[in-house]
C-alpha positions as CSV (number, residue, x, y, z in Angstrom):
1,M,0.0,-0.1,0.1
2,I,1.2,3.7,-0.5
3,T,1.2,5.8,2.0
4,V,0.5,9.4,0.6
5,E,1.7,11.7,3.1
6,S,0.7,15.6,3.2
7,S,3.3,18.4,1.2
8,L,2.3,20.7,4.1
9,E,3.8,20.5,8.0
10,F,1.2,19.4,10.5
11,P,1.5,23.4,12.0
12,A,0.5,24.3,8.8
13,L,-2.6,21.9,8.2
14,L,-3.9,23.5,11.9
15,R,-3.5,27.1,10.0
16,L,-4.7,26.3,7.7
17,I,-7.9,24.8,8.8
18,D,-8.4,27.9,11.2
19,E,-8.1,30.2,8.5
20,R,-10.5,28.8,6.2
21,S,-12.9,28.0,9.3
22,A,-13.0,31.8,10.1
23,A,-13.3,32.6,6.1
24,F,-16.6,30.4,6.3
25,R,-18.0,32.1,9.3
26,A,-17.6,35.4,7.8
27,A,-19.0,34.2,4.7
28,V,-22.2,33.1,6.2
29,T,-22.5,35.5,8.5
30,S,-22.7,38.3,5.9
31,A,-25.8,36.5,4.1
32,P,-28.8,38.8,5.2
33,D,-30.8,35.1,6.2
34,L,-29.6,31.6,6.4
35,D,-32.4,30.2,4.4
36,P,-31.0,30.5,1.2
37,R,-30.3,26.6,-0.5
38,V,-26.5,26.0,-1.3
39,P,-26.3,25.4,-4.6
40,T,-23.6,23.0,-4.2
41,C,-25.7,20.7,-1.8
42,P,-29.3,21.3,-2.6
43,E,-30.4,19.7,0.5
44,W,-28.9,22.1,2.6
45,T,-29.5,25.8,3.8
46,L,-27.1,28.1,5.0
47,R,-28.1,27.2,8.3
48,D,-27.7,23.7,7.5
49,L,-24.3,24.2,6.1
50,I,-22.9,26.2,9.5
51,Q,-24.5,23.3,11.8
52,H,-22.7,20.8,9.7
53,L,-19.2,22.4,9.5
54,G,-19.3,22.9,13.6
55,A,-20.4,19.4,14.3
56,V,-18.0,17.9,12.2
57,H,-15.0,19.7,14.2
58,R,-16.6,18.4,17.5
59,R,-17.1,15.0,16.6
60,W,-13.3,14.7,15.1
61,A,-12.4,16.2,18.2
62,S,-14.0,13.4,20.4
63,V,-12.4,11.1,17.6
64,V,-8.9,12.2,18.2
65,T,-8.4,12.3,21.9
66,A,-10.3,8.8,22.3
67,D,-8.8,5.2,22.6
68,P,-7.6,4.6,18.8
69,D,-9.0,1.0,19.0
70,A,-12.5,2.1,19.9
71,T,-15.1,3.1,17.7
72,P,-16.3,6.5,17.7
73,P,-17.5,7.6,20.9
74,A,-21.5,8.6,21.4
75,E,-20.8,11.9,22.1
76,A,-18.9,12.6,18.1
77,S,-22.4,12.5,17.1
78,Q,-23.4,14.8,18.8
79,G,-22.5,17.8,17.1
80,A,-25.2,19.1,14.8
81,K,-27.8,18.3,17.7
82,A,-26.2,21.0,20.2
83,A,-26.2,23.5,17.4
84,P,-28.0,26.6,18.7
85,R,-30.8,27.4,16.4
86,E,-30.7,31.6,16.6
87,R,-28.6,32.7,13.5
88,D,-26.8,35.6,16.7
89,A,-25.4,32.0,18.4
90,L,-24.3,30.5,15.6
91,P,-20.6,32.2,14.8
92,A,-19.7,31.6,18.4
93,W,-21.1,28.4,18.2
94,S,-18.9,27.4,15.3
95,A,-15.7,29.4,16.4
96,E,-15.8,27.3,19.9
97,S,-16.0,24.2,17.6
98,T,-12.7,24.9,15.5
99,R,-11.1,25.8,18.4
100,R,-12.2,22.4,19.9
101,F,-11.0,20.2,17.3
102,L,-8.0,22.3,16.8
103,D,-6.6,22.0,20.1
104,A,-7.3,17.9,20.5
105,P,-4.7,16.7,17.3
106,R,-2.2,20.1,18.7
107,D,-2.1,17.9,22.1
108,A,-2.4,14.1,20.8
109,G,0.5,15.5,18.4
110,P,0.6,14.3,14.2
111,D,1.1,10.8,14.9
112,R,-1.0,9.8,17.6
113,A,-3.3,6.6,16.1
114,C,-6.9,7.3,15.9
115,W,-9.9,6.2,14.2
116,T,-11.0,6.8,10.7
117,W,-13.6,6.2,8.4
118,W,-11.4,5.3,5.4
119,G,-9.8,2.4,7.0
120,D,-6.5,0.6,5.5
121,S,-5.5,2.9,2.6
122,Q,-3.5,5.6,1.3
123,S,-4.0,7.9,3.9
124,P,-2.4,6.9,7.5
125,Q,-5.3,6.6,10.2
126,T,-3.6,9.1,12.8
127,S,-4.6,12.8,14.1
128,G,-2.6,14.4,11.6
129,A,-4.3,12.7,8.5
130,V,-7.6,14.0,10.0
131,A,-6.1,17.3,10.2
132,R,-5.2,17.1,6.3
133,H,-9.0,16.1,5.7
134,Q,-10.0,18.3,7.8
135,V,-8.3,21.3,5.5
136,Q,-10.1,20.4,2.4
137,E,-13.5,20.1,4.5
138,A,-13.2,23.8,5.8
139,A,-12.1,24.9,2.3
140,V,-14.8,23.7,0.3
141,R,-17.3,24.4,2.8
142,T,-16.2,27.7,2.3
143,H,-16.6,27.8,-1.2
144,D,-20.3,26.3,-0.9
145,A,-20.8,29.4,1.5
146,R,-19.8,31.8,-1.4
147,T,-21.4,30.1,-3.7
148,A,-24.6,30.3,-2.3
149,L,-24.2,34.2,-1.6
150,G,-23.2,34.5,-5.3
151,T,-19.3,35.3,-4.7
152,P,-17.1,32.4,-5.2
153,L,-13.7,32.7,-4.8
154,P,-10.8,30.1,-6.1
155,L,-9.0,27.9,-3.4
156,P,-5.9,29.3,-1.7
157,E,-2.9,27.5,-3.9
158,E,-2.0,25.9,-1.1
159,V,-4.8,24.4,0.0
160,A,-5.5,22.9,-3.5
161,L,-2.2,21.4,-4.1
162,D,-2.5,19.6,-1.2
163,G,-6.1,18.3,-2.2
164,V,-4.4,17.2,-5.5
165,D,-1.7,15.7,-3.7
166,E,-4.6,13.8,-1.3
167,F,-7.0,12.3,-3.4
168,C,-5.3,11.9,-6.9
169,P,-2.4,9.5,-5.6
170,P,0.2,8.7,-7.6
171,P,-0.5,5.9,-10.4
172,A,0.1,2.0,-9.8
173,R,3.6,1.0,-10.2
174,R,4.1,-0.2,-13.8
175,R,6.7,-3.5,-14.3
176,P,9.1,-3.0,-16.8
177,G,8.1,-4.1,-20.3
178,R,4.2,-4.4,-19.7
179,G,1.2,-2.6,-20.8
180,R,-0.7,-3.3,-18.2
181,R,-0.4,-1.8,-14.7
182,L,0.1,-3.5,-11.2
183,A,-1.2,-2.0,-7.7
184,P,1.4,-2.6,-5.1
185,G,1.5,-6.3,-4.0
186,H,-0.3,-7.7,-6.9
187,R,1.3,-10.4,-9.1
188,R,0.4,-10.5,-13.0
189,R,-1.6,-14.1,-13.2
190,T,-0.2,-17.0,-14.8
191,G,-1.8,-20.0,-17.0
192,P,-4.9,-20.1,-18.7
193,R,-7.4,-16.8,-17.9
194,P,-10.7,-18.2,-17.1
195,V,-13.7,-17.7,-19.7
196,R,-16.5,-15.3,-18.3
197,P,-19.2,-15.2,-20.3
198,S,-21.0,-11.6,-21.2
199,P,-24.5,-11.5,-18.6
200,G,-27.2,-13.0,-21.2
201,R,-25.4,-15.1,-23.2
202,R,-24.3,-18.3,-22.7
203,P,-21.2,-20.1,-22.2
204,A,-19.1,-21.2,-25.2
205,T,-18.3,-24.6,-25.3
206,R,-15.4,-26.0,-26.1
207,R,-15.2,-28.6,-29.0
208,R,-13.5,-31.8,-29.0
209,P,-10.5,-32.3,-30.3
210,R,-10.2,-34.4,-33.9
211,P,-8.7,-37.6,-33.9
212,V,-4.6,-37.4,-35.6
213,R,-5.2,-39.9,-38.5
214,P,-1.9,-41.7,-39.6
215,A,0.4,-39.9,-42.4
216,A,0.0,-41.9,-45.7
217,Q,3.1,-44.1,-46.7
218,P,4.8,-42.1,-49.9
219,G,3.7,-43.1,-53.3
220,A,0.9,-45.7,-51.7
221,G,-2.4,-43.3,-51.3
222,R,-3.3,-43.9,-54.7
223,D,-3.5,-47.1,-55.4
224,R,-4.6,-47.7,-51.3
225,G,-7.4,-45.7,-52.2
226,R,-8.0,-47.8,-55.2
227,A,-7.6,-50.9,-52.9
228,V,-10.0,-50.3,-50.4
229,R,-12.5,-49.4,-52.4
230,A,-12.2,-52.0,-55.1
231,P,-14.0,-55.1,-54.5
232,G,-13.3,-58.4,-56.4
233,P,-11.6,-61.6,-56.4
234,H,-7.9,-60.3,-55.2
235,G,-9.4,-58.8,-51.5
236,G,-8.4,-55.7,-52.0
237,V,-4.8,-56.3,-53.1
238,P,-3.2,-52.9,-55.1
239,R,-3.3,-53.6,-58.8
240,D,0.2,-53.7,-59.1
241,A,0.6,-56.7,-56.6
242,R,-2.2,-58.9,-58.3
243,P,-0.6,-61.8,-61.2
244,R,-0.6,-60.8,-64.6
245,I,-3.2,-62.7,-66.8
246,G,-2.0,-62.6,-70.4
247,P,0.9,-61.0,-72.5
248,P,1.8,-57.3,-71.2
249,R,0.3,-54.2,-73.2
250,S,2.5,-52.2,-75.0
251,G,2.8,-49.2,-76.7
252,P,3.0,-47.7,-79.9
253,L,6.8,-48.5,-80.1
254,G,6.5,-52.1,-78.5
255,E,7.8,-50.8,-74.7
256,P,5.8,-52.2,-71.9
257,T,2.8,-49.6,-70.2
258,G,2.2,-51.1,-67.2
259,P,0.4,-54.2,-65.7
260,S,-3.1,-55.0,-67.2
């Protein structure tokens, strides 16, 4: 398995989470109201969006600080339910959610093992990998909010480049002289390939091989066929082996023309 490490240092990841989360709150609080639909998330409003990001931060703060071998703690799923409904209280609640998350990986360090939903993949199951994911989460939600307001902005360059490195890992290694790519740890199949019939079609059946006939003796093919097919008193004996009866036949110059 190829492990994809971040091109950004751990402190830079935490800084970008803080910056993107602050930009997200600024965009949401500048909206006249929180009821407009988000075009990139049609089922959500701006209110749903700010509650979602705050709940995500609180959830991962609980996961990072929990036992690495444990499933996500119960309080990790309570973030959205704890979000206030009043608009004036949402910005402070969102800022507190971001602070909780930043404190968790900062205190644990980037190499602390923790539960992750991605399991065994190119991303390690560490608090540093969680922080890397949350950079993209905060950046995407900021873009969602600005798109809903009609003022989308491009992602910061370092965020976009690290997102490409994370979600578009290097291609599988290619064996020299081979055209087909093999994933790491996989072996090329040897021997005959199994026949997989197309859906809705009967599988092809193998024909029985034809029996191999013995090769004919040189010069005897024509006479042999004649001996096998010709019935008579000689019992299938070739013509050149039959006893001659009467004088030999001769050509115009008296030369023999063969057996009678």
